[in-house]
C-alpha positions in Angstrom: -12.4 -3.3 -4.2 -14.5 -4.0 -7.3 -12.8 -5.8 -10.2 -13.8 -7.3 -13.5 -13.0 -11.0 -13.8 -11.4 -11.0 -17.3 -7.8 -10.3 -15.9 -7.9 -12.0 -12.7 -4.8 -14.1 -12.0 -4.9 -14.9 -8.2 -7.9 -14.7 -5.8 -8.6 -15.5 -2.3 -12.0 -16.1 -0.8 -12.5 -15.8 3.0 -9.0 -16.9 3.4 -7.5 -17.2 7.0 -3.7 -17.4 7.5 -1.8 -18.4 10.6 -0.4 -21.4 12.4 -1.9 -24.7 13.5 -0.4 -27.2 15.9 -2.0 -30.3 17.4 -3.3 -28.3 20.3 -3.5 -24.7 19.2 -4.6 -22.6 16.1 -3.2 -19.0 15.9 -5.0 -16.9 13.4 -2.9 -14.0 12.0 -5.4 -12.5 9.7 -8.9 -13.8 8.5 -11.6 -12.9 5.8 -8.9 -12.1 3.3 -10.6 -11.5 -0.1 -8.1 -10.3 -2.8 -8.3 -10.2 -6.5 -5.0 -9.8 -8.1 -5.0 -8.6 -11.8 -2.7 -9.3 -14.6 -0.1 -6.7 -15.4 -0.2 -4.9 -12.0 2.4 -4.1 -9.4 1.0 -4.8 -6.0 2.6 -3.9 -2.7 2.1 -5.8 0.6 2.7 -3.5 3.6 2.1 -3.5 7.3 4.0 -3.1 10.6 6.8 -5.4 11.7 5.5 -8.8 12.8 1.9 -8.3 11.4 2.0 -11.4 9.2 3.3 -10.2 5.8 5.6 -13.2 5.3 2.9 -15.7 6.7 0.5 -14.4 4.0 3.0 -14.6 1.2 4.0 -18.2 2.3 0.5 -19.2 2.2 -0.1 -17.8 -1.2 2.9 -19.7 -2.6 1.8 -23.0 -1.0 4.8 -23.2 1.5 2.4 -22.9 4.4 -1.1 -24.2 4.5 -4.1 -21.9 5.1 -6.3 -22.2 8.1 -9.4 -21.9 6.0 -10.8 -20.4 2.9 -9.6 -20.7 -0.7 -6.8 -19.6 -3.0 -7.4 -19.7 -6.7 -4.6 -19.3 -9.2 -5.8 -19.0 -12.7 -9.2 -20.2 -11.4 -7.8 -23.5 -10.0 -7.7 -24.3 -6.3 -4.2 -24.0 -5.1 -4.5 -27.2 -3.1 -5.2 -29.1 -6.3 -2.3 -27.5 -8.1 0.9 -29.7 -8.4 4.2 -28.3 -7.5 5.3 -28.5 -11.2 2.1 -26.8 -12.3 2.8 -24.1 -9.6 6.3 -23.6 -10.8 5.1 -22.8 -14.3 2.6 -20.3 -13.1 4.3 -18.7 -10.1 7.9 -17.7 -9.4 9.2 -16.5 -6.1 12.1 -14.4 -5.0 12.8 -14.9 -1.1 15.2 -13.3 1.3 17.1 -16.5 2.2 20.9 -16.5 1.3 22.0 -18.6 -1.7 23.0 -22.1 -1.1 26.0 -21.6 -3.4 27.4 -18.2 -4.4 30.0 -20.0 -6.5 27.5 -20.1 -9.4 27.9 -17.6 -12.2 25.1 -15.1 -12.8 24.2 -17.0 -15.9 24.0 -20.3 -14.1 21.9 -18.8 -11.4 19.4 -17.2 -13.9 19.3 -20.5 -15.9 17.9 -22.3 -12.7 14.7 -20.5 -13.4 14.2 -22.9 -16.4 14.2 -26.0 -14.2 10.4 -26.6 -14.5 10.9 -26.9 -18.3 14.1 -28.8 -18.7 14.6 -32.5 -18.9 15.9 -34.5 -15.9 19.6 -33.7 -16.6 18.8 -30.0 -17.1 19.9 -29.5 -20.6 19.0 -26.1 -22.0 17.2 -25.9 -25.3 17.5 -23.0 -27.7 14.2 -21.7 -26.4 15.5 -21.9 -22.8 18.6 -19.9 -23.8 16.5 -17.4 -25.6 14.2 -16.9 -22.5 17.4 -16.6 -20.2 19.0 -14.0 -22.5 15.8 -12.1 -22.6 15.6 -11.9 -18.9 19.1 -10.7 -18.7 18.4 -7.9 -21.3 15.2 -6.8 -19.5 17.1 -6.4 -16.2 20.0 -4.8 -18.2 22.7 -7.1 -16.4 24.5 -8.5 -19.4 27.8 -7.1 -18.1 27.3 -9.3 -15.0 26.5 -12.7 -16.6 30.0 -14.2 -16.4 30.6 -13.0 -12.8 30.3 -15.2 -9.8 27.5 -14.5 -7.4 30.0 -13.9 -4.5 31.4 -10.9 -6.5 28.1 -9.1 -6.6 26.8 -6.3 -4.4 23.5 -6.8 -2.6 21.8 -4.6 -5.3 23.2 -6.6 -8.2 22.3 -9.9 -6.7 18.7 -8.8 -6.1 18.6 -7.9 -9.8 20.0 -11.4 -10.7 17.3 -13.1 -8.6 14.6 -11.0 -10.3 16.1 -12.1 -13.7 15.9 -15.7 -12.5 12.2 -15.3 -11.7 11.7 -13.9 -15.2 13.5 -16.8 -16.8 11.1 -19.0 -15.1 8.4 -17.3 -17.3 5.6 -17.3 -14.9 2.5 -15.1 -15.1 2.9 -13.9 -11.5 6.1 -13.2 -9.5 6.1 -12.9 -5.7 9.0 -11.3 -3.8 9.5 -11.1 -0.1 11.2 -8.0 1.0 13.2 -7.4 -2.2 14.6 -4.1 -0.9 16.0 -5.3 2.4 19.6 -4.6 3.0 19.7 -1.9 0.2 20.3 1.8 0.5 17.7 4.3 -0.3 18.7 4.7 -3.9 18.7 1.0 -4.6 15.5 0.5 -2.8 13.9 3.0 -5.2 15.7 1.4 -8.2 14.5 -2.1 -7.5 10.9 -1.0 -7.0 11.1 1.2 -10.1 12.5 -1.9 -11.9 9.5 -4.1 -10.8 7.1 -1.2 -11.9 8.9 -1.3 -15.3 8.6 -5.0 -15.6 4.9 -5.2 -15.1 4.4 -2.7 -18.0 6.8 -4.4 -20.4 5.9 -8.0 -19.6 2.4 -7.9 -18.6 3.3 -10.1 -15.5 1.7 -9.5 -12.1 4.3 -8.7 -9.5 3.5 -9.0 -5.8 6.0 -7.8 -3.3 6.2 -7.3 0.5 8.0 -4.2 1.8 8.6 -1.9 4.6 9.0 0.9 2.1 5.3 2.1 2.3 6.1 5.6 0.9 7.7 4.1 -2.2 4.9 1.6 -2.7 2.2 4.3 -2.5 4.1 6.1 -5.4 4.7 3.1 -7.6 2.1 0.4 -7.1 -1.2 0.0 -9.0 -2.9 -1.5 -5.9 -1.8 -2.4 -2.3 -2.5 -4.9 0.3 -2.4 -3.5 3.8 -2.1 -5.8 6.7 -3.6 -4.6 9.9 -4.1 -6.4 13.1 -6.4 -9.3 12.3 -7.5 -8.2 8.9 -6.5 -7.0 5.5 -7.4 -4.1 3.2 -6.9 -4.2 -0.6 -7.3 -1.2 -2.9 -5.6 1.5 -5.1 -3.2 3.8 -3.0 -5.4 6.7 -3.7 -8.4 5.1 -2.2 -6.4 3.8 0.9 -5.2 7.4 1.6 -8.7 8.8 1.2 -10.1 6.2 3.5 -7.4 6.9 6.2 -6.0 3.4 6.2 -2.3 4.4 6.5 -3.1 6.7 9.4 -3.9 3.5 11.6 -0.9 1.5 10.8 1.5 2.9 13.5 1.1 4.6 16.8 1.0 8.5 16.4 3.4 9.3 19.1 6.4 9.1 16.7 5.3 9.2 13.2 2.2 10.3 11.4 0.8 9.9 7.9 0.3 13.2 5.9 -2.6 12.6 3.5 -1.5 15.7 1.5 1.8 14.3 0.5 1.0 10.7 0.8 4.0 9.9 3.1 4.9 9.4 6.8 6.5 12.2 8.8 8.2 12.3 12.1 5.8 13.8 14.7 7.0 17.1 16.2 
């Protein structure tokens, strides 16, 4: 996929991801060349167990790459300190909260940690950023509630607000719609689309909701066995990429509707 360089925020060059032990190196995918643009919603999709979380963990410097380069704002991720990274990239993972006894406001305020002093005092600017995140997600009615009082959908919105409060150019979410019903899956992904347009941030998320991602994303990363394809949804459909994701004995991709259907 050809891109101009002016709006590139995250790039990979011949990246290989997987696992390495003292004796064995297991490659999940190789020759990954991505060019993520500012202000885009980007969906990462693929079959179960294909390596989506492995790729995301590598992109956020939680897991080392096997080879290749990751550039964030044109700087090698390996030479980016954790504090620098926290000011450029925020993450929303699927792990449960360590303490649901926090209030919604307190949880969102944790997003300001890279900017506060060692005792965590919030400045007027911090408070302004936090309140702006609350307004963008439209959860002002929840800010005084405890997190244990929230539904899964409400908690996911709060976690996205925390990432917004971190005020980074790119937000990465791992399965943000897991455990949600169909309506709230669509709601969360539509919310992410809205945020890219209103904030200019780049939002990358992994998901099993391929049909929704096709409808809402600017570009998509499709993981297949051993390699990765990156392009606009319309081009991926035209090139038959989605037709090869799953065995055709049960479901098949319909190019006309851009969705999967149960085989008859």
